[in-house]
N, C-alpha and C positions, 0 to 999 in steps of 0.2 A: 728308398729316399734318394732323390736325384741330387747329384753334386753340381754345384754351380761353378762354371769356369769362364774365362774371358771369351772362349769360343761360343758358349751357349748363352751368355748373359743377355744379349739383345733379345733373343727369341724367348727365353724363359722369364725374363723380368720386364723389360721395356715393352714387349709386344703382348704381354699376358692380359687376357680379358679379366682374369680373376686376380684379386689382390694377392701379393706374394709375401711370404714370411721367410726370412733368411736367418739361419743359425750360423753366425760367424764363430768358428772354433779352431782349435789346434789339437793335434793328437797328444801332445805332451801336457795339456791343461787338465788338471784334476776336476775342477768344476764343470768343464766342458764334457768330460766323460760322464758325469752325473746327469747333465742336461740331455745327453743323447737319447736315452730311453724315454724321457718325458716328452721330448720333441717328437719322437717316433709315435708315441701313443696319441698325442694331440693331432698329429697329421691324419690319423684315421677318423677322429671325431669331427674334424673340420673339413673333411673331404667335400669338394665342390664349392666351399666357401672361401678357402684360402689354399694357395699353392705353397707347399712346404719344400724348401730347398736348403742345402747345407753348403757352406763355403769354408774351405780350409785356408786360414789366413797365412799359413806358411807357403803354400804353393800358389796362392792367388793374391799376392801382396798388393798388386795394382788395384784390384777391386776393393780390397779392404781399405786401402789408402783413399780411394774415391769417397768411401763412406766415413772416413776419418775414425776408423775403429781404433780406440785407445785401450780398451780392456775387453777380455773375453771370459766367458761367453757373452756375446751381444746378439740380440735378436732384433732385426729391423723389419717393420711392416711397410711395404711399398705398394702404392697404387699408381699405375702409369709409370712415370719417371720420378715420382715424388715420394720421399720417405715420409710416412704419416706419423710414425712413432718408433721409439727404440726402448728396449728393455735390456739392461746391463746386469750381468751377474746371474748366478744360479737362482732359480725359483722352483719350489716344489710344484707339482702338477696343478693343484687347485689354485694356487696363487697365480701361476702363469696363465691358466685358463681364464681367471677373472680379469686379468690385465688385457688379454687378447679380446675378450668379450667387450670390455669398455672401449677399446680402440676400434673394434669393428662397428660398434654402435655410432661412432663419429663419422664413418665413411659410407 
């Protein structure tokens, strides 16, 4: 799973042909640790439909600030330079998959 940084943000997000889903997390966050394996599993299921990226809010505070991340885990779905939707808090795999499918149907 690719980590998002300020160095690769433009290439990975803004210039991506594929919609992007970003998992905003921190290593100290319990719910984020629970979300990690779910996010990893879903990245395989949506290969080619969504680009899955992770962003550590501790080391990349500038990007987290641009997205006005107030709680983690937060998952943002972005197409082009526009945030399409956001999912905040831990979600089990099936619930997260359902939310992602609903969002993808809109774009």
